[in-house]
C-alpha positions in Angstrom: 0.0 0.0 0.0 2.9 2.4 0.7 4.2 2.1 -2.9 0.7 2.7 -4.3 0.4 5.8 -2.2 3.9 7.0 -3.3 2.8 6.5 -7.0 -0.2 8.7 -6.4 1.9 11.4 -4.8 4.4 11.3 -7.6 1.6 11.6 -10.2 0.3 14.7 -8.5 3.8 16.2 -8.3 4.3 15.3 -12.0 1.3 17.3 -13.1 1.8 20.3 -10.9 5.5 20.5 -11.8 4.7 20.5 -15.5 2.3 23.4 -15.1 4.9 25.3 -13.1 7.6 24.4 -15.7 5.6 26.1 -18.4 5.1 29.1 -16.3 8.8 29.3 -15.5 9.6 29.2 -19.2 7.1 31.9 -20.0 8.6 34.1 -17.3 12.0 33.5 -19.0 13.5 32.2 -15.8 14.8 29.2 -17.7 15.1 28.5 -21.5 14.0 24.8 -21.5 12.7 22.5 -18.8 12.3 18.7 -19.0 9.9 16.7 -16.8 11.0 13.1 -16.7 8.1 12.2 -14.6 6.1 12.6 -17.8 8.2 11.1 -20.6 9.8 8.5 -18.3 6.7 7.9 -16.2 6.5 4.2 -16.8 10.0 3.6 -15.5 9.5 6.0 -12.6 6.3 4.2 -11.6 8.1 0.8 -11.9 10.9 2.2 -9.6 8.5 3.4 -7.0 6.7 0.0 -6.9 10.1 -1.7 -6.5 11.7 0.7 -4.0 8.6 2.0 -2.1 7.5 -1.4 -0.8 10.8 -2.1 1.1 9.8 -0.5 4.4 12.8 1.9 4.5 12.6 4.7 7.2 15.5 6.7 5.7 15.2 8.9 2.6 18.3 9.8 0.5 17.3 13.2 -0.9 18.9 14.5 -4.1 18.4 18.0 -5.7 17.0 17.4 -9.2 17.6 15.2 -12.2 21.0 15.0 -14.0 21.1 15.0 -17.8 22.7 11.5 -17.9 20.7 10.0 -15.0 17.1 10.7 -13.9 16.8 13.0 -16.9 17.1 10.0 -19.1 15.5 7.2 -17.1 13.2 8.7 -14.5 15.0 7.2 -11.5 16.9 9.3 -8.9 20.7 9.1 -9.4 20.1 6.7 -12.3 23.0 5.3 -14.3 22.6 3.0 -17.3 24.4 0.0 -15.8 22.9 0.5 -12.4 19.3 0.5 -13.7 20.0 -2.6 -15.8 22.2 -4.7 -13.5 21.3 -3.7 -10.0 17.7 -2.6 -10.3 16.9 -5.1 -13.0 14.9 -2.7 -15.1 14.9 -3.0 -18.8 12.6 -3.1 -21.8 10.5 0.0 -20.8 10.1 2.7 -23.5 10.7 6.3 -22.8 9.0 9.1 -24.6 10.2 12.6 -25.5 10.0 15.9 -23.6 7.3 18.4 -24.4 10.0 20.6 -26.1 13.3 18.8 -26.7 16.5 20.8 -26.7 18.7 20.0 -29.7 21.7 19.5 -27.4 19.9 17.3 -24.9 18.4 14.2 -26.7 16.6 11.6 -24.6 17.8 8.0 -25.0 16.1 6.3 -22.1 17.5 3.0 -20.8 19.9 2.9 -23.7 21.7 6.2 -22.8 25.4 5.7 -23.8 27.0 7.8 -21.0 27.1 6.7 -17.4 26.0 9.2 -14.7 29.0 9.1 -12.4 27.1 10.4 -9.4 24.7 7.5 -9.9 27.3 4.8 -10.2 29.1 6.1 -7.1 26.0 6.4 -4.9 24.3 3.1 -5.9 27.7 1.4 -5.8 28.1 2.3 -2.1 24.5 1.2 -1.4 25.1 -2.2 -3.1 28.4 -2.6 -1.2 26.7 -1.9 2.1 23.4 -3.7 1.7 23.6 -6.1 -1.2 20.9 -6.4 -3.9 18.1 -4.0 -4.6 15.7 -5.7 -2.3 18.0 -5.2 0.7 18.8 -1.6 -0.3 15.2 -0.7 -0.3 14.7 -2.2 3.1 17.1 0.5 4.4 16.8 3.6 2.1 14.5 5.2 -0.4 15.9 7.6 -3.0 14.0 10.6 -4.3 14.9 14.0 -5.7 13.5 17.2 -4.2 12.7 18.7 -7.6 11.7 16.4 -10.5 12.5 18.9 -13.2 15.7 19.2 -15.3 16.5 22.8 -16.2 18.5 24.0 -19.2 19.9 27.4 -20.1 21.3 28.8 -23.4 21.9 27.3 -26.8 24.3 24.6 -25.4 21.7 23.4 -23.0 23.7 24.1 -19.9 22.3 22.1 -16.9 21.1 24.6 -14.2 20.1 23.6 -10.7 16.9 25.0 -9.1 18.8 27.2 -6.7 20.3 29.2 -9.6 17.1 30.4 -11.2 14.7 33.1 -9.9 11.1 34.1 -10.4 7.6 33.8 -8.8 6.9 30.4 -10.3 10.3 29.1 -9.2 9.3 29.8 -5.6 6.0 28.1 -6.1 7.8 25.1 -7.6 10.1 24.8 -4.6 7.2 25.0 -2.2 5.3 22.3 -4.1 8.4 20.1 -3.9 8.6 20.7 -0.2 5.0 19.6 0.1 5.8 16.4 -1.8 8.7 15.6 0.6 6.5 16.1 3.6 3.8 13.9 2.1 6.3 11.1 1.3 7.9 11.3 4.8 4.4 11.1 6.4 3.3 8.2 4.3 6.4 6.1 4.8 6.8 7.0 8.5 10.3 8.2 7.7 12.6 8.8 10.7 15.7 10.3 8.9 16.3 12.3 5.7 19.9 12.5 4.4 20.4 15.4 2.0 22.9 14.4 -0.7 24.7 17.7 -0.7 24.0 20.9 1.2 21.2 22.2 -1.0 19.1 19.0 -0.5 19.8 19.2 3.3 18.6 22.9 3.3 15.4 22.1 1.5 14.7 19.2 3.8 15.1 21.5 6.8 12.6 24.0 5.3 10.1 21.3 4.3 10.3 19.3 7.6 10.6 22.2 10.1 8.7 21.4 13.2 8.7 17.7 12.7 10.8 15.1 14.6 12.5 13.8 11.5 16.3 13.8 11.8 18.0 15.7 9.0 21.6 15.0 8.0 23.7 15.4 5.0 26.5 13.8 3.1 28.8 15.1 0.4 27.5 15.0 -3.1 29.1 12.3 -5.3 29.4 14.6 -8.3 32.8 14.3 -10.1 32.8 18.1 -10.1 33.1 18.1 -6.3 36.6 18.1 -4.9 35.3 16.4 -1.8 33.9 13.5 -3.8 37.2 13.0 -5.6 39.5 13.3 -2.6 41.7 10.2 -2.1 40.2 8.6 -5.1 36.7 8.8 -3.7 37.6 7.0 -0.5 36.8 10.0 1.7 33.4 10.4 0.1 32.6 6.8 0.6 33.6 7.0 4.3 31.5 10.2 4.6 28.3 8.7 3.3 28.8 5.3 4.9 29.1 6.9 8.3 25.5 8.1 8.3 23.7 5.4 6.3 21.4 3.2 8.4 
């Protein structure tokens, strides 16, 4: 029943986020916005049914989709090999965004480039817990914002904290609500923000609750902390706070 409820929450966020995405574009706060909860909905729903029934009481909270991860496959911190080999998801078609940027094609489960953040994060989870079933008994992964945001003719990936406008604020508030709803539905006891931005949004969304909010370093290859000592320091950092 928990997974069914999470699917309903995600569908509501999907629709509201798409409406806000169009407003943000019309306000010229961003040039092009993808909503993978629409064009990769079948995969996302499959993921929720797989991950949301494990009974986890800890959420790993990301910021928003990456262009080689969730932006392609609809799964937080997705990476092509991880989705295929660890999660066992294959053969599900992905559609196209409402307005596709010429520099940002969508390849779905066949995307040729691995998302390094995804291989790092899911790799640690596999090492600590084992297979997908065991992982989802301990943690559930979601992104605070489901939208992938691009700027300029090159399709530069922009994070939600780097755009402004009235509809951006409403989007963040809507995403805060989704996090609160998911936490309540799952009976979550701890939220780990993957990076400081995710931690900050969790503190805003869950203010006044008894949910413990922690953070770990983001596994992005652009982060010096994630790369220090060949990634060993990052692995120690996240492992120290995982349940």
